[in-house]
Structures are given as C-alpha cells and as structure tokens.
Backbone as CSV, one residue per row, in Angstrom:
resi,resn,N_x,N_y,N_z,CA_x,CA_y,CA_z,C_x,C_y,C_z
1,MET,123.758,127.012,65.847,124.129,128.424,65.641,125.779,128.025,63.924
2,THR,125.455,129.012,63.191,126.736,129.028,61.915,127.739,129.871,62.422
3,PRO,128.368,129.847,62.564,129.629,130.289,61.973,130.053,131.711,62.250
4,ASP,130.676,132.431,62.803,130.413,133.964,62.862,131.212,134.214,61.119
5,ALA,131.344,133.597,60.578,132.228,133.706,59.097,131.320,134.362,58.239
6,ASP,130.221,133.428,58.657,129.104,133.169,57.551,128.689,134.568,57.393
7,THR,128.703,134.899,58.240,128.014,136.931,58.397,128.295,137.754,57.866
8,GLN,129.858,137.191,57.462,130.272,137.886,56.461,129.727,137.665,54.702
9,PRO,128.921,138.959,54.070,128.727,138.172,52.935,129.586,138.898,51.700
10,THR,129.212,137.811,51.043,130.278,137.224,49.617,129.223,136.727,48.327
11,ALA,129.914,137.531,47.230,128.772,137.614,46.381,129.622,137.590,44.816
12,VAL,129.057,137.083,43.908,129.943,137.373,42.024,128.117,137.391,41.612
13,GLN,128.673,138.398,40.657,128.188,138.628,39.985,128.708,138.978,38.780
14,GLU,127.380,137.703,37.894,127.682,137.704,35.982,126.735,138.072,35.431
15,ALA,126.636,137.725,34.219,125.417,138.086,33.085,124.069,137.110,33.553
16,ASP,124.624,136.381,33.635,123.231,135.527,33.731,123.239,135.200,34.888
17,LEU,123.667,134.830,36.083,123.837,134.308,37.233,124.575,135.619,38.316
18,SER,124.063,135.523,39.299,124.733,136.418,40.800,124.289,134.963,41.114
19,VAL,125.815,134.813,42.258,125.515,134.002,43.168,126.290,135.178,44.954
20,THR,125.756,134.826,45.281,125.814,135.467,46.985,125.237,134.537,47.801
21,LEU,126.684,135.371,49.188,126.732,133.784,50.097,126.506,134.806,50.888
22,GLU,125.552,134.305,52.399,125.298,136.202,53.404,124.830,134.383,54.510
23,ASP,124.540,134.808,55.726,123.991,133.700,56.618,124.654,131.979,56.742
24,GLY,124.823,131.876,55.487,125.018,130.478,55.468,124.392,130.213,54.500
25,VAL,123.363,130.906,54.182,122.713,130.683,52.828,123.311,131.109,51.258
26,GLY,123.777,130.189,50.732,123.631,130.716,49.440,122.961,130.704,48.693
27,LEU,122.737,131.846,48.181,121.689,132.369,46.576,122.054,132.530,46.213
28,LEU,121.117,131.763,44.637,121.885,131.784,43.359,120.608,132.276,42.538
29,GLU,120.843,133.577,41.612,119.769,133.869,41.387,120.214,133.900,39.606
30,MET,119.328,132.909,38.464,119.185,133.494,37.405,118.492,134.825,36.972
31,ARG,119.679,135.577,35.617,119.351,136.590,35.419,119.248,137.052,33.450
32,ARG,118.182,136.361,33.372,117.224,136.114,32.037,116.146,136.524,31.841
33,PRO,115.706,137.837,32.592,114.119,137.812,32.464,113.635,138.639,31.110
34,PRO,112.541,138.844,31.031,111.866,137.802,31.953,111.370,136.718,31.584
35,ALA,112.131,135.300,30.720,111.262,134.539,30.993,112.258,134.129,31.919
36,ASN,114.148,134.093,31.907,114.225,133.327,31.891,115.328,131.820,31.721
37,TYR,115.135,132.320,30.365,115.118,130.978,29.688,116.814,130.534,29.625
38,PHE,116.281,129.061,29.658,117.982,128.726,29.745,118.428,127.585,29.348
39,ASP,120.097,127.472,28.762,120.826,126.828,28.040,121.223,126.101,28.788
40,GLU,122.451,125.720,27.815,123.501,124.551,28.222,124.832,125.263,29.343
41,HIS,124.783,126.743,29.515,125.828,127.535,29.385,125.073,127.513,31.396
42,LEU,124.428,128.226,30.772,123.436,128.879,31.756,123.350,127.467,33.077
43,ILE,122.209,126.722,32.636,122.943,125.426,33.667,123.868,125.108,33.815
44,GLY,124.998,124.748,33.405,126.374,125.070,33.601,126.439,125.467,35.201
45,ARG,126.056,127.180,34.830,126.741,127.234,35.419,126.162,127.425,37.019
46,ILE,124.794,127.436,36.680,124.078,127.238,38.241,124.620,125.953,39.015
47,VAL,124.919,124.665,37.908,125.670,122.713,39.021,126.836,123.762,39.378
48,ASP,127.353,124.245,38.491,128.799,124.445,39.388,129.113,125.547,40.558
49,ALA,127.782,126.591,39.877,127.993,127.499,41.778,127.524,126.695,42.886
50,ALA,126.015,126.042,42.546,125.407,124.812,43.059,126.687,123.717,43.939
51,ARG,127.336,123.883,43.108,128.557,122.583,44.116,130.222,123.584,44.534
52,ALA,130.421,124.722,44.396,131.548,125.355,44.914,130.370,125.398,46.113
53,LEU,129.173,126.118,45.909,128.310,126.493,46.930,128.189,125.186,48.582
54,ASP,128.147,123.866,48.041,127.595,122.851,48.745,129.084,122.002,49.066
55,GLU,130.705,122.753,48.725,132.107,122.385,49.484,132.361,123.712,50.322
56,ASP,132.142,124.633,50.027,132.239,125.282,51.250,131.425,125.286,52.542
57,PRO,132.248,124.930,53.333,131.430,125.071,55.175,130.831,125.976,55.241
58,ARG,131.044,127.528,54.853,129.883,128.266,55.506,128.772,128.334,55.082
59,CYS,128.694,127.069,54.006,127.081,127.385,53.155,126.981,126.020,53.774
60,ARG,125.957,126.830,53.849,124.215,124.838,54.708,123.243,124.965,53.580
61,ALA,122.669,125.575,52.990,121.360,125.509,52.345,121.326,126.516,50.578
62,LEU,120.616,126.503,50.600,121.256,127.318,48.758,119.301,127.456,48.413
63,VAL,119.262,128.757,48.338,117.906,128.858,47.567,118.314,129.523,46.005
64,LEU,117.659,128.960,45.157,117.370,129.518,43.543,116.440,129.450,43.125
65,ALA,116.578,131.356,43.043,115.895,131.884,42.455,116.329,133.077,41.632
66,ALA,115.213,134.073,40.510,114.761,134.251,38.921,114.885,135.808,39.419
67,GLU,115.851,136.610,39.205,115.458,137.852,38.556,114.265,138.046,37.507
68,GLY,113.030,139.020,37.565,111.902,139.852,36.444,110.723,139.137,37.048
69,LYS,110.119,139.021,35.698,108.597,138.333,36.183,108.445,136.525,35.912
70,HIS,109.038,136.234,35.193,108.967,134.483,35.466,109.849,134.136,36.342
71,PHE,110.296,133.301,37.416,111.126,131.793,37.368,111.841,131.474,36.453
72,CYS,110.755,130.943,34.999,111.721,130.401,34.343,111.018,128.933,33.190
73,ALA,110.752,129.176,32.075,110.042,129.593,30.814,110.637,127.948,30.278
74,GLY,112.210,127.665,31.121,112.464,126.784,30.430,113.674,126.673,28.793
75,ALA,113.765,125.738,27.940,114.235,126.409,26.865,113.205,126.995,25.879
76,ASN,114.233,127.436,24.938,113.584,128.884,24.075,113.931,128.058,22.760
77,PHE,113.218,127.349,22.852,112.807,126.612,20.820,112.710,128.029,19.808
78,GLY,112.638,128.695,20.090,112.512,129.882,19.300,113.504,130.980,18.798
79,ASP,114.911,130.409,19.284,116.076,131.713,19.980,117.265,130.892,20.632
80,GLY,117.622,130.153,18.785,118.603,130.420,19.870,119.115,129.012,20.877
81,GLY,120.430,128.923,21.783,120.589,128.016,22.745,120.757,126.801,22.860
82,GLY,121.014,127.112,20.846,121.169,125.552,20.218,120.025,124.033,19.735
83,PHE,119.061,124.907,20.442,118.070,124.103,20.747,117.716,123.934,18.772
84,ASP,117.837,125.410,18.177,117.150,125.507,16.764,118.431,123.872,15.650
85,GLN,119.992,123.524,16.532,120.251,123.365,15.574,120.303,121.649,16.385
86,ASP,121.302,121.291,16.777,121.434,119.623,16.893,120.989,119.227,18.195
87,ARG,119.731,119.270,18.709,118.297,119.291,19.282,118.829,118.175,20.283
88,VAL,119.522,117.331,19.790,119.741,116.730,20.628,120.369,116.154,21.362
89,ALA,121.867,116.521,20.305,123.019,116.550,21.334,123.324,118.077,22.190
90,VAL,122.427,119.137,22.155,122.555,120.334,22.990,121.572,119.522,24.119
91,SER,120.749,118.839,23.816,120.334,118.216,25.211,120.941,117.207,25.979
92,GLU,121.551,116.317,25.241,122.232,115.260,25.965,123.059,115.969,26.744
93,ARG,123.888,117.065,26.781,124.504,117.875,26.999,123.977,118.258,28.602
94,LEU,123.609,118.977,28.077,122.129,119.861,29.087,121.831,118.602,29.988
95,TYR,121.762,117.227,30.050,120.912,116.145,30.949,122.079,116.346,31.583
96,ARG,123.058,115.740,30.784,124.410,115.401,31.785,124.526,116.547,32.624
97,ARG,124.455,117.151,33.055,125.044,119.437,33.857,123.644,119.282,34.795
98,ALA,122.704,118.595,33.779,121.134,118.848,35.229,121.236,118.214,36.463
99,ALA,121.696,116.559,35.888,121.759,115.678,36.523,122.843,115.725,37.762
100,GLN,123.697,116.788,37.723,125.034,117.114,38.536,124.143,117.785,39.696
101,LEU,123.242,118.557,39.518,122.022,119.120,40.751,121.604,118.492,41.723
102,PHE,121.197,116.768,41.355,120.716,116.068,42.486,121.588,115.622,43.420
103,GLU,122.919,115.475,42.685,124.072,115.392,43.419,124.823,116.035,44.828
104,ILE,124.175,117.442,44.334,124.367,118.343,45.918,124.218,118.112,46.952
105,GLY,124.633,117.937,48.299,124.269,117.716,49.873,123.553,118.516,50.336
106,ILE,123.060,119.651,50.298,122.530,120.772,50.816,121.204,120.744,50.800
107,PRO,120.336,121.226,51.242,119.282,121.460,50.817,119.169,122.762,50.084
108,ILE,117.797,122.692,49.048,117.849,123.872,47.791,116.714,123.663,48.021
109,VAL,116.163,125.476,48.042,114.424,125.694,48.159,114.166,126.873,47.095
110,ALA,113.637,126.164,46.287,113.400,127.655,45.064,112.046,127.912,45.570
111,ALA,112.646,129.577,44.858,111.784,130.808,44.891,110.936,131.162,43.757
112,VAL,109.982,130.389,43.534,109.234,130.540,42.648,108.256,131.658,42.110
113,GLN,108.826,132.541,41.140,107.895,133.692,40.923,106.476,133.996,39.327
114,GLY,105.771,134.282,39.034,105.659,134.095,37.668,104.976,132.309,37.086
115,ALA,105.905,132.422,36.096,105.718,131.069,35.203,106.921,129.968,35.723
116,ALA,106.933,128.158,35.874,107.941,127.763,36.016,107.349,126.693,35.096
117,VAL,107.785,126.556,33.512,107.164,126.273,32.076,108.544,124.985,31.837
118,GLY,107.673,123.414,31.704,108.376,122.600,30.649,110.003,122.953,31.412
119,GLY,110.883,122.674,31.331,112.130,122.309,31.564,112.188,123.362,32.878
120,GLY,112.043,124.942,32.886,111.640,125.377,34.373,110.956,124.350,35.002
121,LEU,109.799,123.749,35.154,108.947,123.145,36.145,110.150,121.828,36.384
122,GLY,110.540,121.494,35.847,111.873,120.360,35.952,113.699,121.089,36.794
123,LEU,113.114,122.430,36.461,114.136,122.581,37.187,113.886,122.888,38.575
124,ALA,112.432,123.751,39.120,111.665,124.253,40.196,111.531,122.446,41.088
125,CYS,111.538,121.780,40.332,111.467,120.516,40.632,112.890,118.897,41.186
126,ALA,113.713,120.562,40.654,115.233,119.558,41.282,115.219,120.653,43.063
127,ALA,115.023,121.193,43.118,114.745,121.884,44.102,114.771,120.611,45.983
128,ASP,114.356,120.782,46.704,113.967,119.682,48.055,112.734,120.629,48.535
129,PHE,112.194,121.835,47.983,111.408,122.607,48.467,111.078,124.272,47.803
130,ARG,109.809,124.634,47.399,109.192,125.003,46.728,108.165,126.458,46.703
131,VAL,108.315,127.250,47.120,107.399,128.514,48.056,107.548,130.123,46.794
132,ALA,105.687,129.999,46.450,105.331,130.525,45.150,104.302,131.218,46.080
133,ASP,103.899,132.016,45.609,102.792,132.914,45.425,101.247,132.579,44.956
134,ALA,100.068,132.660,45.068,98.704,132.216,44.642,99.185,132.581,42.789
135,ASP,99.484,133.540,42.832,99.735,133.313,41.276,100.444,133.092,40.365
136,ALA,101.430,132.375,41.245,102.790,131.272,40.399,101.904,130.623,39.420
137,ARG,102.340,130.006,37.911,101.930,129.060,37.697,103.178,127.843,36.750
138,PHE,103.060,126.538,37.175,103.543,125.611,36.466,102.756,124.988,35.697
139,VAL,103.819,124.695,34.661,102.862,123.912,33.777,104.445,123.132,33.111
140,ALA,103.591,122.101,33.119,104.612,120.383,32.331,103.755,120.587,30.691
141,ASN,103.954,121.077,30.000,103.243,122.006,28.898,103.791,120.021,27.424
142,PHE,104.898,119.726,28.022,105.494,119.073,26.995,104.953,118.209,25.880
143,ALA,103.378,117.581,26.350,102.652,117.162,25.156,101.734,118.624,23.943
144,LEU,101.356,119.549,24.977,101.211,120.782,24.099,102.086,120.826,22.651
145,LEU,103.254,120.714,22.949,104.437,121.668,22.011,104.528,119.747,21.439
146,GLY,103.745,118.607,21.575,104.136,117.176,20.528,105.908,116.509,20.590
147,PHE,106.002,116.905,22.359,106.963,115.758,22.165,107.182,115.267,24.050
148,HIS,108.079,114.431,24.146,108.018,114.059,25.722,109.096,115.287,26.776
149,GLN,108.505,114.914,28.180,109.405,115.688,29.410,110.265,115.286,30.041
150,GLY,110.914,116.591,30.050,112.208,116.414,30.600,113.295,116.458,30.927
151,PHE,114.870,116.762,31.708,115.071,117.298,33.241,114.239,116.227,34.078
152,GLY,114.347,114.690,34.042,114.009,113.641,35.105,112.424,114.461,36.078
153,LEU,111.886,115.120,35.082,110.294,115.574,35.525,109.970,113.890,35.903
154,SER,110.163,113.153,35.074,109.876,111.267,34.669,109.856,111.182,36.403
155,VAL,110.928,111.706,37.067,111.121,110.959,38.857,110.812,111.247,39.316
156,THR,110.452,112.808,38.664,109.942,113.808,40.156,108.882,114.422,40.390
157,LEU,108.215,114.354,39.356,106.983,115.032,39.884,105.872,114.371,40.684
158,PRO,106.287,112.841,39.770,105.184,112.254,40.726,105.967,111.744,42.322
159,GLU,107.128,111.955,42.266,107.224,111.662,43.728,106.137,112.824,44.778
160,LEU,106.918,114.523,43.942,105.842,115.674,44.817,104.770,114.990,44.797
161,VAL,103.957,115.266,43.734,102.198,115.304,43.144,101.804,113.832,43.351
162,GLY,102.185,112.677,43.535,101.336,111.794,43.080,101.561,111.409,41.733
163,ARG,101.480,109.793,41.169,100.914,108.897,39.754,100.003,110.154,39.301
164,GLN,98.934,109.797,39.808,97.761,110.851,39.009,97.556,111.784,39.150
165,ALA,98.090,112.203,39.989,98.878,114.380,39.287,99.358,114.378,38.617
166,ALA,100.531,114.225,38.558,101.191,113.917,37.504,101.123,113.770,35.989
167,ALA,100.797,112.611,35.954,99.543,111.955,34.611,98.831,113.658,34.440
168,ASP,98.223,113.562,35.633,97.253,114.955,34.011,97.730,116.653,33.909
169,MET,98.490,116.508,35.017,100.030,117.971,34.317,100.662,117.023,33.196
170,LEU,100.966,115.918,32.971,101.580,116.033,31.963,100.794,115.486,30.532
171,LEU,99.904,114.987,30.890,99.222,114.784,29.164,98.121,115.543,29.011
172,THR,97.820,116.392,29.911,97.070,118.086,29.730,97.483,119.355,28.911
173,GLY,99.445,119.271,30.168,100.121,120.606,30.013,99.172,121.611,30.516
174,ARG,98.202,121.481,31.151,96.906,122.266,31.996,98.474,123.371,33.097
175,ALA,98.279,124.659,33.000,99.077,125.323,34.021,97.782,124.807,35.452
176,VAL,99.227,124.961,36.588,98.552,124.627,38.170,99.053,126.118,38.533
177,ARG,97.805,126.652,39.276,98.432,127.737,39.758,98.563,127.260,41.603
178,GLY,99.430,128.608,42.417,100.288,128.402,43.004,99.121,127.578,44.497
179,GLU,98.138,128.084,44.507,96.841,127.273,45.642,96.949,126.029,45.493
180,GLU,96.255,125.522,44.033,96.506,124.039,43.620,97.317,123.236,44.026
181,ALA,98.577,123.426,43.593,100.282,123.185,43.933,99.537,123.623,45.504
182,ARG,99.922,124.222,45.851,99.817,123.837,46.725,99.322,122.610,48.015
183,ALA,98.235,122.767,47.302,97.621,121.585,47.550,97.830,120.278,47.632
184,MET,98.731,120.135,46.396,98.723,118.857,45.833,100.002,118.266,46.025
185,GLY,100.790,119.640,47.162,102.125,118.769,47.393,103.215,119.177,46.215
186,LEU,103.144,120.103,45.537,104.223,121.183,44.466,104.662,121.911,44.985
187,VAL,103.638,122.858,45.626,104.597,123.840,46.322,104.149,123.949,47.498
188,ASP,105.311,123.947,47.984,105.205,123.472,49.917,105.073,124.758,51.743
189,ARG,105.013,126.217,50.800,104.532,127.211,51.267,104.332,127.903,50.398
190,LEU,102.962,128.745,50.725,102.938,130.210,49.714,103.382,131.217,50.627
191,SER,103.912,132.097,49.627,103.348,133.340,50.676,102.944,134.874,49.835
192,GLY,102.730,135.719,50.850,101.994,136.771,49.899,102.800,137.191,48.745
193,PRO,101.681,138.047,48.144,102.457,138.121,46.873,103.503,138.820,46.543
194,GLY,104.074,138.438,45.395,105.893,138.638,45.857,106.390,138.549,46.973
195,GLY,105.614,137.734,47.742,107.530,137.345,48.695,107.869,136.325,49.168
196,GLN,107.704,135.376,47.929,108.223,134.199,47.856,109.880,133.832,47.806
197,ARG,110.829,135.370,47.705,112.242,134.885,48.148,112.403,134.943,49.085
198,GLU,111.901,136.658,50.213,111.698,136.529,51.472,111.933,135.101,52.216
199,THR,110.800,134.847,51.755,109.444,133.270,52.530,110.753,132.331,52.376
200,ALA,112.204,132.251,51.055,112.889,131.332,50.081,114.000,130.864,51.573
201,LEU,114.564,132.442,51.636,115.460,132.565,52.583,115.268,132.709,53.752
202,GLU,114.171,133.284,54.310,114.161,132.992,55.757,113.880,131.936,56.125
203,TRP,113.544,130.786,54.832,113.057,128.353,55.436,114.120,128.873,55.094
204,ALA,115.702,128.828,54.244,116.424,128.068,54.186,117.896,128.490,55.392
205,ARG,117.358,129.701,56.096,118.374,130.394,57.568,117.798,129.439,58.603
206,SER,116.768,128.457,58.253,116.196,128.115,58.651,117.142,127.063,59.805
207,LEU,116.995,126.406,57.736,117.874,124.838,58.041,119.939,125.199,57.741
208,ALA,120.470,125.985,57.534,121.134,126.695,58.029,121.766,126.772,59.341
209,ALA,120.809,126.872,60.019,120.867,127.259,61.949,120.972,125.814,62.360
210,ALA,120.249,124.228,61.884,119.903,123.525,62.454,121.646,122.789,62.024
211,ALA,122.101,121.516,62.867,123.105,120.865,62.488,123.765,120.094,61.159
212,PRO,124.642,120.680,60.553,125.222,120.861,59.053,125.398,119.080,58.623
213,LEU,125.801,118.042,59.883,126.377,117.058,59.767,124.838,116.481,59.769
214,ALA,124.350,116.415,60.597,122.948,115.818,60.496,122.007,116.065,59.149
215,VAL,121.961,117.170,59.209,121.220,117.865,57.437,121.446,117.117,56.731
216,ARG,122.323,117.125,56.384,123.227,116.395,55.354,122.695,114.791,55.249
217,SER,122.651,113.785,56.964,123.199,112.756,57.093,121.318,112.116,56.633
218,ILE,120.766,112.949,56.777,119.160,113.265,57.040,118.728,113.041,55.327
219,ARG,119.262,113.963,55.372,118.644,114.854,53.589,119.318,113.541,52.508
220,SER,120.047,112.898,52.566,120.063,112.206,52.292,119.579,110.090,52.044
221,THR,119.539,110.684,53.674,118.485,108.833,54.105,116.793,109.112,53.049
222,LEU,116.266,110.649,53.335,115.532,110.729,52.296,114.829,110.796,50.862
223,ARG,116.212,111.673,50.042,116.456,110.776,48.902,116.695,109.522,48.433
224,GLY,117.193,108.718,48.784,117.216,108.011,48.659,118.353,107.643,47.622
225,ASP,117.802,106.900,46.734,118.586,106.493,44.950,117.944,107.481,44.215
226,LEU,117.648,109.008,45.053,116.814,109.712,43.272,118.551,110.385,43.083
227,SER,119.395,110.426,42.564,120.200,110.958,41.420,120.139,109.705,41.006
228,ARG,120.772,108.357,41.205,120.238,107.390,39.892,119.042,107.183,39.623
229,ARG,118.590,107.268,40.213,116.448,106.939,39.215,116.890,107.661,38.524
230,VAL,116.827,109.585,38.679,116.640,110.597,37.915,117.583,110.338,36.537
231,ARG,119.099,109.975,36.556,120.200,109.233,35.696,119.068,108.980,34.321
232,ASP,118.788,107.076,35.249,118.126,106.436,34.243,117.008,106.827,33.633
233,ALA,116.299,108.094,33.802,115.360,108.194,33.200,115.530,109.622,32.938
234,LEU,116.589,110.006,33.097,116.603,111.283,31.581,117.581,110.630,30.168
235,GLU,117.800,109.843,30.468,118.357,108.780,29.168,117.250,108.356,28.857
236,HIS,116.188,108.062,28.940,115.072,107.590,28.641,114.326,109.050,27.999
237,GLU,114.112,109.822,28.871,113.310,111.232,28.534,114.291,111.298,27.552
238,LEU,115.300,111.424,27.152,116.195,111.989,25.939,116.108,111.198,24.766
239,SER,116.011,109.927,24.450,115.421,108.923,23.974,113.738,109.255,22.618
240,GLU,113.498,109.369,24.124,112.230,109.541,23.407,111.669,110.954,22.821
241,GLN,112.283,111.967,23.610,112.648,113.088,22.956,113.004,113.262,21.537
242,ALA,114.489,112.559,21.299,114.788,112.624,20.376,113.967,111.972,19.084
243,ARG,113.108,110.771,19.383,112.189,110.315,18.039,111.274,111.315,18.221
244,LEU,110.526,112.491,19.505,109.681,112.470,19.382,109.642,113.805,18.239
245,TRP,110.412,115.416,18.554,111.296,115.964,17.269,110.847,115.701,16.404
246,ALA,111.489,114.413,15.846,111.220,113.863,13.955,110.110,114.223,13.892
247,THR,108.769,114.487,14.724,107.160,114.806,13.923,106.721,115.540,13.937
248,ARG,105.825,115.544,12.576,105.156,116.946,12.188,104.856,116.766,13.853
249,ASP,103.640,116.543,14.321,103.182,117.068,15.443,103.831,118.100,16.009
250,CYS,105.065,117.466,16.643,106.719,118.794,16.933,106.197,119.921,16.592
251,ALA,106.621,119.346,15.563,107.494,120.794,14.533,105.581,121.345,14.489
252,GLU,104.815,120.658,14.286,103.148,121.962,14.694,102.991,122.387,15.983
253,GLY,103.224,121.615,16.706,103.145,121.638,17.938,104.419,123.102,18.307
254,ILE,105.869,123.382,18.172,106.857,124.373,18.817,105.926,125.727,18.364
255,ALA,105.611,125.402,16.358,105.326,126.737,16.199,104.256,127.342,16.303
256,ALA,102.881,126.539,16.531,101.981,127.062,17.518,101.918,127.981,18.695
257,SER,102.627,127.091,19.343,103.589,127.998,20.214,104.279,129.384,20.285
258,LEU,104.997,129.591,19.286,105.589,130.040,19.034,104.806,131.221,18.111
259,GLU,104.047,131.556,17.384,102.796,132.016,17.118,101.489,132.533,18.063
260,ARG,101.776,131.241,18.931,100.472,131.787,19.600,98.883,131.054,19.643
261,ARG,98.657,130.216,18.952,98.058,129.858,18.458,97.647,128.582,18.949
262,PRO,96.520,127.737,18.954,96.010,126.480,18.745,96.527,125.410,18.137
263,PRO,97.464,124.675,18.636,98.087,123.745,17.667,96.745,122.494,17.362
264,VAL,97.535,122.041,16.098,96.551,121.079,15.642,97.488,119.502,14.976
265,PHE,96.952,119.122,15.658,98.097,117.454,15.604,97.354,116.339,15.015
266,ARG,97.959,115.818,13.970,97.120,114.933,13.448,98.410,113.809,13.695
267,GLY,98.606,113.551,14.325,99.575,111.917,15.000,100.590,111.454,13.449
268,GLU,101.123,112.199,13.479,101.904,112.372,12.137,103.174,112.670,13.258
C-alpha cells in the first residue's frame, strides 16, 4: 500500500498546467483548451512538474491529461509560439526539453480525449500507456504539412504499433480512431465515452500500489536505451525538419491546413 501521506492531496494551479498529487498519483493537466497547443514554455512546465514528482517519494505514477475538447494538437504554426519566427531554434530548444520526459523514472499514463495530432501524438507516445475512447483520433499529419515528424516519433511510434503501421500513419497522415488504435497497440485501454481520465487514474493508482523500487527497476529494464535512442532521433528529426521547412511544399501544406483546404504539393 502507499504511505499515509499519499492520501493527503496537494495541488498547484497555473494558467496552462495544473499539477495535483493524490493517492500516490500525480496528475498533470494541460489547460489550453480547446486544442491544447504546446510551445516550449508548456513543454518545459510539463517536464519540470514531472521531474519534481518523480523525485517526490509520495508520487509513484503520473497521469498526463488535458482540459477541453482535445488532448493536444501539437504546435500552433498559425499563431505564435515562436514557430512563426525562428522555427529551427525554437524547435531545438523544445525537443531538448521534451527529451527529458523519457528520463522520468515512474510510469506515465496518458488520458487522450478528442485528437492527439502531430507533436501532440508525440507527447502521448512519450507516456508508457495510453487510454482513450472510441471517438479519439491519433494523427501523424506531418507529410500532409510537408515536413518530417518530430518529438521522437521516429522511435516511439514504430515501437508501439510496428514499422508497417507506423509507416502507414506517417506517410499518409490519416487519422486512426480509438478502436483501430487499440487493435494496433497505440491505445492500451479503451474507456467508455468521456471516461478516459478516470480509467487512466484508476490504472495509475494500481501502478502506485505496487512496490515502487520494483516498478522503477522493471520499467528501466523494459525501456532499455529508449532515452538515448529518442535523443538521437530528435537530432535527425530536427535536421530533416529544418531542411523541409524551407521548401515550397511545406509552406503550401501549412497554409492549406490553416485555410482548411486540400494542399497541392509540387515536390519543390
């Protein structure tokens, strides 16, 4: 059982991230509804909160969730976040922070509602487990925007769904719904409509009830050199993104997305 101190809830509320610790489970809730777009500030807040909870002996598991209609639509290329300025420099800083998520020692369960798109899919795949309902959508839309995937998806997505299914998602950019995502291994548990957060919290509480030293040890063995491989992949992903962001196809893909029309790519 978890220590008595674990039953005393603590909470920190900020504008874009809520952090709660109760019953041995830390709940990190993104608060940028409806799409929960991230930037380097929000990713940094998530990483810092996760690291602090990882070092807190009262916390034995984490749940990553979001307020509003969607889990996370990734980066907002149409409105700020620095991506409309020096995209390469901003992304490099963001990726270096995101890589630290893979160094957390306790299990992470992501509660996914609505859509997890692009970098939002990468954030969900940084967790150990994903809970969603049948209406959830998982979208690796990078090829439809004209650039290379990021957030370590080159490593995490094939590990979860296999190389062929990952190639299908990445090369077509199609949306994968909850039941298909469950069948391919992208979603670990399907909840009833709207029940993903409570299902994730219940799962995390069961993880928190196990022997904490053993959980950390087993998890470390299973993950192996995942953190190193993600860091290596992030360097390659950023290099390819920088090259493709300079193309006309990328400008067209992002413009078409913002204008909600089909893109017309010319291989330029």
